[in-house]
DOGU-414114 format. One record per residue: chain; residue number from 0; z negated, y, x of N, C-alpha, C in turn; residue in one letter. Coordinates in steps of 0.001 Angstrom, whole numbers. Each point is the difference from the previous one (the first is absolute). Layout:
A,NUM,Z,Y,X,Z,Y,X,Z,Y,X,a
...
END
This chain:
A,0,-4648,-19297,-43195,-323,865,1117,-249,1426,-499,x
A,1,-1004,647,580,-321,1372,-354,860,950,845,x
A,2,85,1252,-454,845,963,698,-482,270,1422,x
A,3,-1302,125,190,-489,303,1349,266,-1170,949,x
A,4,-36,-1224,-529,290,-1167,828,1476,-27,399,x
A,5,868,311,-952,1431,12,286,352,1121,966,x
A,6,-672,1142,-138,263,1113,913,-369,-379,1430,x
A,7,-1140,-634,164,-409,-459,1325,998,-998,568,x
A,8,487,-889,-865,974,-1006,422,1281,663,503,x
A,9,481,1007,-728,1222,679,415,-217,815,1264,x
A,10,-1136,660,106,-280,787,1195,3,-887,1239,x
A,11,-584,-1163,-106,-14,-941,1117,1409,-484,328,x
A,12,788,-259,-1042,1378,-436,203,814,1093,679,x
A,13,-145,1228,-481,756,1111,567,-376,251,1459,x
A,14,-1284,-109,309,-429,184,1381,574,-1088,898,x
A,15,45,-1219,-508,534,-1110,799,1496,152,253,x
A,16,677,734,-875,1447,229,142,306,1329,686,x
A,17,-1042,716,441,167,1315,636,800,936,-895,x
A,18,-540,261,-1182,663,852,-989,310,1374,586,x
A,19,-944,548,767,210,1315,606,1219,-14,923,x
A,20,78,-1040,801,1124,-110,929,1331,-147,-722,x
A,21,-10,-714,-1105,1224,-171,-778,499,1348,-533,x
A,22,-944,836,-451,376,1323,-490,556,850,1143,x
A,23,-678,-47,1130,439,798,1147,1397,-407,461,x
A,24,332,-1278,-204,1349,-479,340,999,226,-1135,x
A,25,-511,607,-1107,819,296,-1170,614,-1264,-617,x
A,26,-769,-1067,72,450,-1258,-595,-450,-54,-1450,x
A,27,845,-506,-859,-320,-116,-1415,249,-1431,-472,x
A,28,-963,-515,-767,69,-1366,-527,256,-1012,1116,x
A,29,-719,196,1087,132,-897,1150,-674,-1340,-257,x
A,30,-993,-1,-891,-730,-1231,-309,-33,-231,-1504,x
A,31,43,-1244,-374,-101,-403,-1405,-921,-1208,-61,x
A,32,-1180,198,-574,-1016,-1044,-1,-336,-460,-1417,x
A,33,-137,-1307,-146,-420,-578,-1276,-1448,373,-254,x
A,34,-273,564,-1189,-1338,473,-296,-643,-753,-1168,x
A,35,836,-634,-852,-544,-742,-1139,1049,-970,-532,x
A,36,-445,-1186,-363,860,-983,-641,-535,-307,-1385,x
A,37,841,182,-1015,-403,-267,-1387,35,-1506,-280,x
A,38,-649,-400,-1062,-86,-1425,-323,1353,-606,-335,x
A,39,960,839,-431,1336,-521,-318,913,-54,1212,x
A,40,-515,423,1165,790,-36,1228,595,1332,399,x
A,41,-32,1002,-878,491,1327,360,-864,574,1116,x
A,42,637,731,913,-708,512,1172,82,1523,62,x
A,43,-1121,618,342,-67,1450,136,-167,330,1477,x
A,44,839,911,483,2,401,1403,-261,1494,113,x
A,45,-444,418,1174,18,1419,323,924,185,1199,x
A,46,814,1049,-64,937,339,1060,-389,1374,541,x
A,47,-128,116,1322,-536,1231,582,484,201,1436,x
A,48,-134,1228,534,-400,1245,-651,1043,453,-1019,x
A,49,-460,612,-1070,909,498,-1021,642,1310,416,x
A,50,898,479,-825,761,1209,328,-896,1233,97,x
A,51,-1135,11,-705,-880,1170,-8,-1128,-99,1029,x
A,52,-30,-1063,776,-1041,-148,1021,181,1077,1073,x
A,53,-1116,580,439,95,1068,1000,-1352,203,677,x
A,54,37,756,1100,-1208,432,674,-228,1467,-306,x
A,55,-1203,318,-457,-346,1390,-234,-315,681,1330,x
A,56,-93,1310,-12,-271,747,1229,-1344,-360,614,x
A,57,-958,-387,-851,-1314,-388,511,-42,-1450,449,x
A,58,1160,-663,-29,80,-1383,446,-223,-1026,-1085,x
A,59,-359,455,-1202,-223,-927,-1107,1311,-648,-418,x
A,60,-73,-1289,-295,1173,-741,-455,90,64,-1519,x
A,61,1155,374,-511,281,-116,-1426,742,-1321,-179,x
A,62,-672,-960,-582,571,-1333,-139,977,-52,-1177,x
A,63,1066,-708,201,953,-214,-1090,584,-1389,172,x
A,64,7,-736,-1088,623,-1320,31,677,-239,-1341,x
A,65,953,-892,1,724,-362,-1214,-492,-1352,-470,x
A,66,-168,-137,-1296,-383,-1296,-566,1255,-699,-498,x
A,67,250,-1177,530,1144,-821,-401,-504,-1235,-724,x
A,68,804,-473,-936,-351,-1243,-683,1200,-936,16,x
A,69,-261,-1213,409,1017,-1054,-4,-308,-882,-1206,x
A,70,660,322,-1112,-281,-686,-1257,619,-1393,8,x
A,71,-787,-981,-349,448,-1386,112,1204,-285,-889,x
A,72,149,737,-1109,1127,-223,-904,1219,848,354,x
A,73,-130,845,1023,1099,877,400,666,-533,1256,x
A,74,1209,486,274,748,-464,1166,-299,820,1248,x
A,75,-640,1140,-153,-269,837,1159,-1225,866,-264,x
A,76,-692,419,1086,-1188,843,-162,383,1432,-336,x
A,77,-958,756,-499,241,1396,-318,-1272,791,247,x
A,78,137,1286,203,-1165,861,184,-482,499,-1354,x
A,79,-1247,436,-40,-606,485,-1236,-569,1398,212,x
A,80,144,851,-1016,-542,1351,42,-909,210,-1205,x
A,81,-668,1154,-45,-832,324,-1163,848,40,-1275,x
A,82,1212,528,102,863,69,-1183,372,-1400,-483,x
A,83,297,-903,923,306,-1379,-388,-1166,-611,-775,x
A,84,-1204,279,464,-1194,-505,-673,-138,608,-1388,x
A,85,209,1298,-106,-96,686,-1292,997,-584,-997,x
A,86,1225,-210,438,1035,-564,-868,-404,-1399,-465,x
A,87,-526,-807,907,-388,-1365,-346,-1134,-7,-1030,x
A,88,-1005,848,217,-1128,89,-926,475,414,-1393,x
A,89,806,1038,-37,462,530,-1285,885,-1021,-713,x
A,90,832,-694,748,905,-982,-601,-774,-1135,-664,x
A,91,-1043,-476,647,-807,-1075,-581,-575,432,-1349,x
A,92,-512,1229,-50,-610,482,-1242,1060,348,-1036,x
A,93,1174,402,445,1109,236,-913,397,-1295,-699,x
A,94,-192,-1120,705,293,-1305,-572,-1264,-673,-525,x
A,95,-891,858,-519,-1139,-443,-810,-1149,-640,752,x
A,96,-86,209,1316,-1219,-442,663,-1128,939,-418,x
A,97,-1196,-545,-162,-1164,741,-467,-305,1177,938,x
A,98,179,1224,-500,-168,1183,843,-1456,190,428,x
A,99,-929,-319,-873,-1405,140,357,-381,-973,1106,x
A,100,514,-1206,-62,-275,-968,1062,628,479,1308,x
A,101,1216,530,-65,641,527,1205,-860,1121,594,x
A,102,-494,873,-849,-847,1094,477,-1250,-547,689,x
A,103,-621,-1005,-613,-1203,-589,575,278,-648,1355,x
A,104,1139,-667,109,354,-665,1261,299,1016,1098,x
A,105,644,1098,-367,276,1046,983,-1305,638,488,x
A,106,-909,268,-924,-1274,603,389,-816,-969,846,x
A,107,42,-1262,-336,-690,-1017,794,549,-19,1431,x
A,108,1325,73,129,618,21,1320,-389,1260,753,x
A,109,-9,1132,-693,-361,1273,634,-1424,-39,537,x
A,110,-905,-617,-744,-1416,4,367,-369,-1122,964,x
A,111,592,-1180,-197,-480,-1187,711,938,-511,1084,x
A,112,1295,244,-138,945,-548,968,687,-1238,-537,x
A,113,228,-969,866,684,-1224,-422,-918,-880,-843,x
A,114,602,-677,-967,-734,-957,-819,996,-1053,-486,x
A,115,-515,-1084,-523,840,-1100,-461,502,284,-1413,x
A,116,1231,483,-119,533,321,-1324,243,-1263,-822,x
A,117,128,-1144,668,291,-1238,-717,-1166,-468,-867,x
A,118,-1152,644,150,-1150,-367,-839,127,569,-1404,x
A,119,951,917,-210,185,623,-1306,1029,-786,-814,x
A,120,-484,-747,-956,890,-863,-789,1009,806,-811,x
A,121,-339,1269,-319,904,835,-808,1331,248,724,x
A,122,-5,-69,1304,1210,298,760,1033,-1119,-105,x
A,123,-459,-1195,-314,904,-1156,-11,978,35,-1155,x
A,124,-335,709,-1058,867,27,-1183,1096,1053,108,x
A,125,-67,846,1033,1010,1053,137,1317,-609,465,x
A,126,1087,392,-652,1336,-474,363,668,1041,881,x
A,127,246,-348,1247,555,959,952,1396,433,-432,x
A,128,271,1295,210,1216,616,-515,771,719,1113,x
A,129,1302,178,-226,755,918,846,-498,1407,-291,x
A,130,-7,856,1008,-468,1368,-190,947,746,-938,x
A,131,-568,707,-979,803,760,-956,883,1009,736,x
A,132,1271,68,-345,953,850,718,-334,1487,-109,x
A,133,-632,404,-1095,-368,1410,-140,-1025,398,1066,x
A,134,-883,-910,372,-997,291,1024,658,135,1361,x
A,135,1004,-837,234,760,82,1250,667,1367,104,x
A,136,567,470,-1097,669,1306,5,-991,1128,277,x
A,137,-1161,-44,-653,-1010,1031,239,-411,33,1474,x
A,138,-228,-1178,560,-410,-71,1403,1096,506,922,x
A,139,1244,-396,-274,1129,427,828,203,1508,-88,x
A,140,-81,552,-1210,194,1440,-187,-1079,807,712,x
A,141,-1228,-481,-57,-1092,695,676,196,62,1498,x
A,142,478,-1090,574,275,-30,1440,1178,908,347,x
A,143,1067,-96,-781,1205,788,274,-298,1489,-14,x
A,144,-832,434,-942,-334,1422,-126,-678,540,1254,x
A,145,-662,-876,743,-707,415,1218,730,-424,1268,x
A,146,1220,-515,-181,771,-440,1165,-561,-1249,650,x
A,147,-677,-819,-784,-598,-1232,521,776,-1215,-493,x
A,148,-269,-1124,620,681,-1241,-362,-955,-929,-729,x
A,149,441,-491,-1129,-802,-927,-809,440,-1429,280,x
A,150,-954,-842,339,289,-1410,268,-74,-793,-1301,x
A,151,1103,-51,-720,13,-676,-1300,-118,-1515,141,x
A,152,265,-519,1192,-105,-1453,210,-1394,-505,-350,x
A,153,-997,809,295,-1377,-415,-252,-330,-43,-1489,x
A,154,847,583,-822,-254,51,-1439,1053,-732,-817,x
A,155,514,-1076,524,957,-793,-763,-708,-860,-1042,x
A,156,-1128,-565,395,-784,-844,-899,-1482,319,171,x
A,157,-780,-331,-1025,-1451,137,98,-530,-732,1229,x
A,158,-939,619,678,-802,-733,961,-980,-873,-780,x
A,159,-425,-1117,575,-1092,-729,-634,-1249,864,132,x
A,160,-1010,-279,-789,-1215,804,70,-661,-126,1367,x
A,161,83,-1172,580,-581,-190,1328,778,805,1040,x
A,162,1324,-16,-96,817,800,915,-282,1489,-182,x
A,163,-106,421,-1254,-208,1414,-307,-1315,514,568,x
A,164,-1102,-646,-344,-1302,554,368,-316,-145,1486,x
A,165,529,-1029,639,-201,-103,1441,875,994,756,x
A,166,1191,284,-523,845,1034,605,-661,1364,-143,x
A,167,-542,271,-1190,-702,1266,-224,-1113,182,1032,x
A,168,-769,-1051,229,-1132,83,926,436,508,1366,x
A,169,1069,-567,537,429,382,1352,723,1338,22,x
A,170,667,352,-1096,690,1285,-58,-995,1158,-68,x
A,171,-1004,-111,-865,-938,1112,-163,-960,121,1176,x
A,172,-201,-1085,740,-899,36,1150,437,1065,1001,x
A,173,1304,219,105,522,992,925,-543,1397,-322,x
A,174,-180,285,-1292,-536,1298,-407,-1458,135,431,x
A,175,-752,-1094,-72,-1397,29,444,-92,254,1501,x
A,176,926,-587,753,-23,139,1453,315,1438,422,x
A,177,1028,580,-591,459,1326,421,-680,1149,-731,x
A,178,-443,-249,-1235,-615,1062,-808,-1305,-511,-597,x
A,179,-984,-267,862,-1242,-653,-463,-807,867,-953,x
A,180,-606,-678,-966,-936,656,-896,-1350,160,708,x
A,181,-820,961,-359,165,915,-1144,733,1297,325,x
A,182,297,237,1276,689,1240,353,1358,83,-682,x
A,183,703,-1143,-19,1303,-67,-646,-72,-1012,-1137,x
A,184,1127,-248,-655,9,-919,-1149,158,-1463,395,x
A,185,581,-272,1156,210,-1388,386,777,-762,-1059,x
A,186,-443,-1214,-298,723,-856,-937,-79,496,-1438,x
A,187,-889,950,-268,-75,520,-1368,1310,665,-403,x
A,188,714,571,964,1244,682,-331,1042,-964,-578,x
A,189,355,-1109,675,978,-901,-618,-506,-668,-1268,x
A,190,-1287,-339,-43,-523,-616,-1223,49,981,-1168,x
A,191,-131,1279,270,131,991,-1067,1393,-55,-601,x
A,192,1018,-160,848,1374,-87,-506,206,-1306,-779,x
A,193,-560,-1093,479,148,-1282,-707,-607,94,-1398,x
A,194,-1184,609,-84,-679,112,-1290,657,1047,-892,x
A,195,592,1012,597,750,977,-785,1185,-668,-693,x
A,196,619,-957,680,1126,-720,-612,-448,-688,-1284,x
A,197,-1181,-590,6,-531,-634,-1209,-326,1039,-1066,x
A,198,-519,1122,436,-411,1046,-943,1196,565,-762,x
A,199,1175,-92,580,1210,501,-666,245,-678,-1343,x
A,200,-457,-1231,-150,210,-721,-1253,-757,637,-1165,x
A,201,-1100,677,300,-869,515,-1061,-179,1510,75,x
A,202,936,681,617,-138,1445,140,1363,676,-62,x
A,203,5,1308,151,1234,786,-12,732,-59,1328,x
A,204,-628,-548,1022,594,-23,1335,1121,-1026,83,x
A,205,958,285,874,1180,-843,153,-56,-822,1274,x
A,206,614,-1172,-53,59,-867,1174,660,718,1173,x
A,207,1026,780,-284,704,720,1070,-932,975,724,x
A,208,-997,536,-705,-979,893,623,-770,-732,1099,x
A,209,-365,-1223,-294,-780,-776,958,830,-285,1253,x
A,210,1267,-324,-189,884,-235,1143,52,1249,875,x
A,211,199,1153,-630,77,1260,753,-1312,270,744,x
A,212,-1117,-263,-647,-1299,243,618,-248,-953,1174,x
A,213,515,-1211,-101,-165,-974,1082,825,368,1227,x
A,214,1081,733,-214,909,338,1098,-332,1331,664,x
A,215,-939,746,-568,-379,1294,560,-622,-187,1385,x
A,216,388,837,934,-579,-30,1343,-595,1368,330,x
A,217,-1057,-17,788,-561,1247,494,-1070,621,-876,x
A,218,-120,-428,-1238,-1055,532,-852,-396,-1060,-1025,x
A,219,-1218,83,-455,-499,-968,-969,300,482,-1409,x
A,220,647,-822,-816,248,409,-1387,-1315,266,-729,x
A,221,-39,1037,-806,-1204,298,-768,-216,-1092,-1046,x
A,222,-1266,-262,-300,-325,-1028,-982,400,458,-1393,x
A,223,443,-944,-812,276,307,-1395,-1329,259,-699,x
A,224,-167,1153,-640,-1292,334,-618,-414,-947,-1121,x
A,225,964,-695,-600,-327,-898,-1110,-229,-1445,431,x
A,226,16,-256,1320,-189,-1368,498,-1279,-102,812,x
A,227,-659,-1155,-81,-1240,-252,720,316,-601,1365,x
A,228,-423,677,1066,259,-474,1364,-1283,-483,673,x
A,229,-1013,-305,-753,-1295,-367,574,-64,-1473,412,x
A,230,1126,-701,-18,4,-1427,349,-435,-245,1434,x
A,231,193,1008,867,-372,-127,1413,-546,1351,446,x
A,232,-1316,177,10,-605,1303,323,441,511,1383,x
END
């Protein structure tokens, strides 16, 4: 599915659920809808309206929803954030997954949307790992410094590649809806952080920097002058 198709799908869903009315009633996470089922049985949901959903003075709706994943190998579902995604990406490459292939897959997702990751035979040889504890600490410290809560449950084990890239698709779509390009960055903003995590392996930049940049609110982090951000014009 392409991003514009998914956006239309969500807009229709939100209208059918009277998203505006839910906000006016100050209801949060009143609905939880299944949005994608992976081939292994894991299910991805959206829960809405999110905590940041609101009506602007001009009547415009700022949409917010949470992406939840019910992992087939886990005992309970969990929510996913940009930081959870960053940790998962970095952990895979820390455990010797091909960084160039990861970069290519992220750029493909940024440009095209959903695709069948199972067609890539290289992914089958990867041995899924528990998330490195140092990454958990970096993520937790970054949240604590800003008075935020880090959901470490989502980073206990690697997501499968299918779980990862389909979760990314629905998470970044929210940026396209609320901050559409070209006026704003849209999904380019989270993908920039995902790719920055990979760039840390071959540069002076630190993984903790990426976590901090992902958690910044109210302003767009400046681009690293030594990194190429032309993956999504």
